C-alpha atoms as an extended CHARMM CRD file, in Angstrom:
* protein
*
       114  EXT
         1         1  MET       CA            110.6220000000     -101.2000000000      -16.9730000000  PROA      1               0.0000000000
         2         2  ASP       CA            111.1510000000      -98.5630000000      -19.6600000000  PROA      2               0.0000000000
         3         3  THR       CA            109.3740000000      -95.2320000000      -20.0050000000  PROA      3               0.0000000000
         4         4  ILE       CA            106.7160000000      -96.4860000000      -22.4110000000  PROA      4               0.0000000000
         5         5  ASP       CA            105.8080000000      -99.3650000000      -20.0900000000  PROA      5               0.0000000000
         6         6  LYS       CA            105.5390000000      -96.9460000000      -17.1600000000  PROA      6               0.0000000000
         7         7  ILE       CA            103.1980000000      -94.6980000000      -19.1520000000  PROA      7               0.0000000000
         8         8  LYS       CA            101.0610000000      -97.7170000000      -20.1380000000  PROA      8               0.0000000000
         9         9  GLU       CA            100.8300000000      -98.7410000000      -16.4900000000  PROA      9               0.0000000000
        10        10  LEU       CA             99.9030000000      -95.1970000000      -15.4700000000  PROA      10              0.0000000000
        11        11  SER       CA             97.3410000000      -95.0680000000      -18.2820000000  PROA      11              0.0000000000
        12        12  THR       CA             95.7100000000      -98.2740000000      -17.0180000000  PROA      12              0.0000000000
        13        13  LEU       CA             95.5460000000      -96.9230000000      -13.4570000000  PROA      13              0.0000000000
        14        14  ILE       CA             94.0060000000      -93.6230000000      -14.6080000000  PROA      14              0.0000000000
        15        15  GLN       CA             91.4920000000      -95.5080000000      -16.7520000000  PROA      15              0.0000000000
        16        16  LYS       CA             90.4180000000      -97.4950000000      -13.6740000000  PROA      16              0.0000000000
        17        17  ILE       CA             89.9680000000      -94.2650000000      -11.7150000000  PROA      17              0.0000000000
        18        18  GLY       CA             87.7390000000      -92.9530000000      -14.4970000000  PROA      18              0.0000000000
        19        19  ASP       CA             89.2600000000      -89.5060000000      -15.0990000000  PROA      19              0.0000000000
        20        20  ILE       CA             88.7240000000      -89.2270000000      -18.8600000000  PROA      20              0.0000000000
        21        21  ASP       CA             90.5970000000      -85.9210000000      -19.3090000000  PROA      21              0.0000000000
        22        22  LEU       CA             93.6400000000      -87.1880000000      -17.4510000000  PROA      22              0.0000000000
        23        23  TYR       CA             93.4830000000      -90.4770000000      -19.3730000000  PROA      23              0.0000000000
        24        24  ARG       CA             93.3500000000      -88.5830000000      -22.6950000000  PROA      24              0.0000000000
        25        25  LYS       CA             96.4180000000      -86.5390000000      -21.7120000000  PROA      25              0.0000000000
        26        26  ILE       CA             98.3500000000      -89.6630000000      -20.7330000000  PROA      26              0.0000000000
        27        27  VAL       CA             97.5080000000      -91.2690000000      -24.0960000000  PROA      27              0.0000000000
        28        28  GLU       CA             98.7670000000      -88.1060000000      -25.8750000000  PROA      28              0.0000000000
        29        29  LEU       CA            101.9210000000      -88.2100000000      -23.7710000000  PROA      29              0.0000000000
        30        30  GLN       CA            102.3830000000      -91.8580000000      -24.6520000000  PROA      30              0.0000000000
        31        31  GLY       CA            102.2320000000      -90.9690000000      -28.3740000000  PROA      31              0.0000000000
        32        32  GLU       CA            104.8180000000      -88.2410000000      -27.9090000000  PROA      32              0.0000000000
        33        33  VAL       CA            107.1210000000      -90.6120000000      -26.0240000000  PROA      33              0.0000000000
        34        34  VAL       CA            106.8480000000      -93.1480000000      -28.8570000000  PROA      34              0.0000000000
        35        35  GLN       CA            107.7400000000      -90.4330000000      -31.3860000000  PROA      35              0.0000000000
        36        36  LEU       CA            110.7160000000      -89.3350000000      -29.2800000000  PROA      36              0.0000000000
        37        37  SER       CA            111.8560000000      -92.9260000000      -28.8840000000  PROA      37              0.0000000000
        38        38  THR       CA            111.6810000000      -93.4590000000      -32.6340000000  PROA      38              0.0000000000
        39        39  ARG       CA            113.5830000000      -90.2210000000      -33.2620000000  PROA      39              0.0000000000
        40        40  ASN       CA            116.1740000000      -91.2300000000      -30.6700000000  PROA      40              0.0000000000
        41        41  PHE       CA            116.6000000000      -94.6140000000      -32.3670000000  PROA      41              0.0000000000
        42        42  ASP       CA            117.0530000000      -92.9510000000      -35.7770000000  PROA      42              0.0000000000
        43        43  LEU       CA            119.5870000000      -90.4670000000      -34.3850000000  PROA      43              0.0000000000
        44        44  ASP       CA            121.4890000000      -93.2440000000      -32.6190000000  PROA      44              0.0000000000
        45        45  LYS       CA            121.6740000000      -95.1880000000      -35.8900000000  PROA      45              0.0000000000
        46        46  LYS       CA            122.8860000000      -92.0840000000      -37.7490000000  PROA      46              0.0000000000
        47        47  CYS       CA            125.4620000000      -91.3760000000      -35.0420000000  PROA      47              0.0000000000
        48        48  LYS       CA            126.8650000000      -94.9110000000      -35.2770000000  PROA      48              0.0000000000
        49        49  LYS       CA            127.0780000000      -94.5960000000      -39.0610000000  PROA      49              0.0000000000
        50        50  LEU       CA            128.9560000000      -91.2780000000      -38.7760000000  PROA      50              0.0000000000
        51        51  GLU       CA            131.2950000000      -92.6950000000      -36.1310000000  PROA      51              0.0000000000
        52        52  ALA       CA            132.0920000000      -95.6500000000      -38.4010000000  PROA      52              0.0000000000
        53        53  GLU       CA            132.7180000000      -93.2660000000      -41.2910000000  PROA      53              0.0000000000
        54        54  LEU       CA            135.0410000000      -91.1530000000      -39.1530000000  PROA      54              0.0000000000
        55        55  THR       CA            136.9450000000      -94.2410000000      -38.0180000000  PROA      55              0.0000000000
        56        56  ARG       CA            137.2880000000      -95.3190000000      -41.6390000000  PROA      56              0.0000000000
        57        57  LYS       CA            138.5800000000      -91.8810000000      -42.6710000000  PROA      57              0.0000000000
        58        58  GLN       CA            141.0950000000      -91.8610000000      -39.8280000000  PROA      58              0.0000000000
        59        59  SER       CA            142.4060000000      -95.2770000000      -40.8350000000  PROA      59              0.0000000000
        60        60  LEU       CA            143.3510000000      -94.1340000000      -44.3520000000  PROA      60              0.0000000000
        61        61  ARG       CA            146.8930000000      -93.1950000000      -45.2940000000  PROA      61              0.0000000000
        62        62  HSD       CA            147.7220000000      -91.1260000000      -48.3770000000  PROA      62              0.0000000000
        63        63  ILE       CA            150.8960000000      -92.5170000000      -49.9610000000  PROA      63              0.0000000000
        64        64  ARG       CA            152.1910000000      -91.5740000000      -53.4160000000  PROA      64              0.0000000000
        65        65  SER       CA            148.7970000000      -90.1760000000      -54.4990000000  PROA      65              0.0000000000
        66        66  LEU       CA            146.9860000000      -93.3760000000      -53.4590000000  PROA      66              0.0000000000
        67        67  TYR       CA            144.9500000000      -94.2150000000      -50.3570000000  PROA      67              0.0000000000
        68        68  TYR       CA            145.6110000000      -97.2540000000      -48.1820000000  PROA      68              0.0000000000
        69        69  ALA       CA            143.6010000000      -98.5120000000      -45.2180000000  PROA      69              0.0000000000
        70        70  ASP       CA            145.2800000000     -100.0040000000      -42.1730000000  PROA      70              0.0000000000
        71        71  GLY       CA            145.8030000000     -103.7040000000      -42.7250000000  PROA      71              0.0000000000
        72        72  ASP       CA            144.9340000000     -103.5480000000      -46.4470000000  PROA      72              0.0000000000
        73        73  SER       CA            147.7590000000     -103.7830000000      -48.9770000000  PROA      73              0.0000000000
        74        74  ILE       CA            145.5710000000     -102.9080000000      -51.9780000000  PROA      74              0.0000000000
        75        75  SER       CA            145.2150000000      -99.2030000000      -52.6640000000  PROA      75              0.0000000000
        76        76  PHE       CA            141.9660000000      -97.2870000000      -53.1380000000  PROA      76              0.0000000000
        77        77  CYS       CA            141.1130000000      -94.9400000000      -55.9920000000  PROA      77              0.0000000000
        78        78  PRO       CA            141.8300000000      -91.3520000000      -54.9180000000  PROA      78              0.0000000000
        79        79  HSD       CA            139.3330000000      -89.9450000000      -57.4380000000  PROA      79              0.0000000000
        80        80  CYS       CA            136.4480000000      -92.0950000000      -56.1560000000  PROA      80              0.0000000000
        81        81  TRP       CA            137.3590000000      -91.3720000000      -52.5240000000  PROA      81              0.0000000000
        82        82  GLU       CA            137.8480000000      -87.6240000000      -52.8450000000  PROA      82              0.0000000000
        83        83  ASN       CA            134.8430000000      -86.9970000000      -55.1090000000  PROA      83              0.0000000000
        84        84  SER       CA            132.2800000000      -89.5870000000      -53.9910000000  PROA      84              0.0000000000
        85        85  ASN       CA            133.5380000000      -90.7190000000      -50.5800000000  PROA      85              0.0000000000
        86        86  LYS       CA            133.6390000000      -94.2940000000      -51.9030000000  PROA      86              0.0000000000
        87        87  LEU       CA            136.4600000000      -96.6880000000      -51.1170000000  PROA      87              0.0000000000
        88        88  ILE       CA            137.0150000000      -98.4870000000      -54.4160000000  PROA      88              0.0000000000
        89        89  HSD       CA            139.9880000000     -100.8280000000      -54.6920000000  PROA      89              0.0000000000
        90        90  LEU       CA            142.2860000000     -100.3010000000      -57.6370000000  PROA      90              0.0000000000
        91        91  PHE       CA            143.1460000000     -103.3010000000      -59.8140000000  PROA      91              0.0000000000
        92        92  ARG       CA            146.2750000000     -105.0140000000      -61.0630000000  PROA      92              0.0000000000
        93        93  PRO       CA            149.3520000000     -102.9670000000      -60.7630000000  PROA      93              0.0000000000
        94        94  ARG       CA            150.9580000000     -103.3280000000      -64.1740000000  PROA      94              0.0000000000
        95        95  ALA       CA            154.6640000000     -102.7710000000      -64.4710000000  PROA      95              0.0000000000
        96        96  LEU       CA            155.8260000000      -99.8610000000      -66.5880000000  PROA      96              0.0000000000
        97        97  MET       CA            159.0150000000      -99.5910000000      -68.6210000000  PROA      97              0.0000000000
        98        98  THR       CA            160.6630000000      -97.5470000000      -65.8780000000  PROA      98              0.0000000000
        99        99  PRO       CA            162.1930000000      -99.5810000000      -63.0580000000  PROA      99              0.0000000000
       100       100  GLY       CA            159.8040000000      -99.8500000000      -60.1120000000  PROA      100             0.0000000000
       101       101  GLY       CA            157.0200000000      -98.0680000000      -62.0110000000  PROA      101             0.0000000000
       102       102  GLU       CA            153.5020000000      -99.4220000000      -62.0300000000  PROA      102             0.0000000000
       103       103  ILE       CA            150.0250000000      -98.3380000000      -63.0660000000  PROA      103             0.0000000000
       104       104  TRP       CA            146.7620000000      -99.0490000000      -61.2220000000  PROA      104             0.0000000000
       105       105  GLU       CA            143.2930000000      -99.0780000000      -62.7920000000  PROA      105             0.0000000000
       106       106  CYS       CA            139.9080000000      -98.1480000000      -61.3230000000  PROA      106             0.0000000000
       107       107  TYR       CA            137.0300000000     -100.0050000000      -62.9650000000  PROA      107             0.0000000000
       108       108  THR       CA            134.4930000000      -97.6470000000      -61.3920000000  PROA      108             0.0000000000
       109       109  CYS       CA            135.6910000000      -94.2520000000      -62.6410000000  PROA      109             0.0000000000
       110       110  GLN       CA            137.8880000000      -95.6340000000      -65.4600000000  PROA      110             0.0000000000
       111       111  ARG       CA            140.9420000000      -93.6720000000      -64.2820000000  PROA      111             0.0000000000
       112       112  THR       CA            144.4880000000      -94.9150000000      -63.9560000000  PROA      112             0.0000000000
       113       113  ARG       CA            147.0960000000      -94.0110000000      -61.3370000000  PROA      113             0.0000000000
       114       114  LEU       CA            150.8450000000      -94.2200000000      -61.5010000000  PROA      114             0.0000000000
């Protein structure tokens, strides 16, 4: 039985006794408990979101001016990540004239990376 159910049970008992002032206070308390429960739920949701974001940030590696996530071979746009906190995959590494050189394109911010 959770807190709200206990308050409802107590409210029913007080209503049977007939103490109107005490019943009114229990109903007010019940409203406050519901508000606190809602706030707790919202904070728990926000906490989980922040924990997931932190885990994501910790899984990124910065290699040759690009970001890579663990287990993902496609790089992310450093401009989008550093300015908007968005993980946007870069597209098609195109070979350059220099041996081993390549260029990546971001379709979101329209920037290219060597």
